[in-house]
N, C-alpha and C positions, 0 to 999 in steps of 0.2 A: 331396625337397622336403618342407617342413614342412606339417603339416595346418593347416587354418584355425584350429582350436582352439589349436594350438601357437603359431601366429603371433600370436594374441591374447594368449596368455600372455607371449610374448617382448616384445610391444609394451607390455603392462602393466608388465612388469619394467623395461623401459627407461624408461618414464615415472616409475616409482617411484624409480629410481636418479637420474634427472635432477632430480626434486624434492629428494631428499636432498642431492645435490651443490650445488644452488642454495641450499637452505635453510641449509646449513652454510657457505656463503661460497665456493663454487667448488672445494672440495677434491675429489680423486679418490676416490670411494667404492670400497672393496674388498669389503665384505661385513659380515656379523654374526658374532659369536662368542658362543656360548652360555656362560653362567656355570653351567649345570647345577644351578641352584637354590642354589648355594653362594656365588656372587658375582654382581654385576650382569652382564647381557648387555652386550656391547660393540659399538660401531660401529667398524669398521676403515677407515682411510683412509691414502692415501699421504702421506708427508712431502714437502712441496713441493721439487722439484728433486733428489730422491733416490729410491732404491729401497726405503727404509725404510718400515715401516708403523707408524702410531700408532693408538691406540684411546682412545675416550671412552665413558662409559656410554650405553647405548641411550636412557635416559630424557632425554638431551640433546635428542631430537626433541620432547619435551613442553614444552620451554622456549620462551620467545619467541624469535623469530629473532635478535634482538640478543643475548640471553643465550647462545644456542647458538653463534653466531659468536664471541663473546667466549671461550667455553669452548674452542673449537677453537684460537683464537689463543693462549690461555694454554698449551694443551698443546704447540703448536709452539714457543713461547718457552721452555718448560721443557725441551724436547728439545734445542733449540739450546744452552741453558746447559749441559746435561749433556754434550753432544758437545764443547763448548768446554773444559770442565773435564777431560774424558777425554783431549783432545789436548794439554793443557798438561803 
């Protein structure tokens, strides 16, 4: 059984993930990827309806909700276009 401190940490993490998923328009959050100071840190999320993972810069969370959701939709659209060209 988890300690009360661990339960709080888990609940806080779940709340943080729920916030990110809601803020970004309902995507399934997978985690963060460090850029190790050489490139921007990334937010990883599931490509809808697939097991593929997409990424956008972590600074997307600093945008307005409308801009952040547009960034996610643009990333999904670019991936769909890329997949369609690859299948052709």
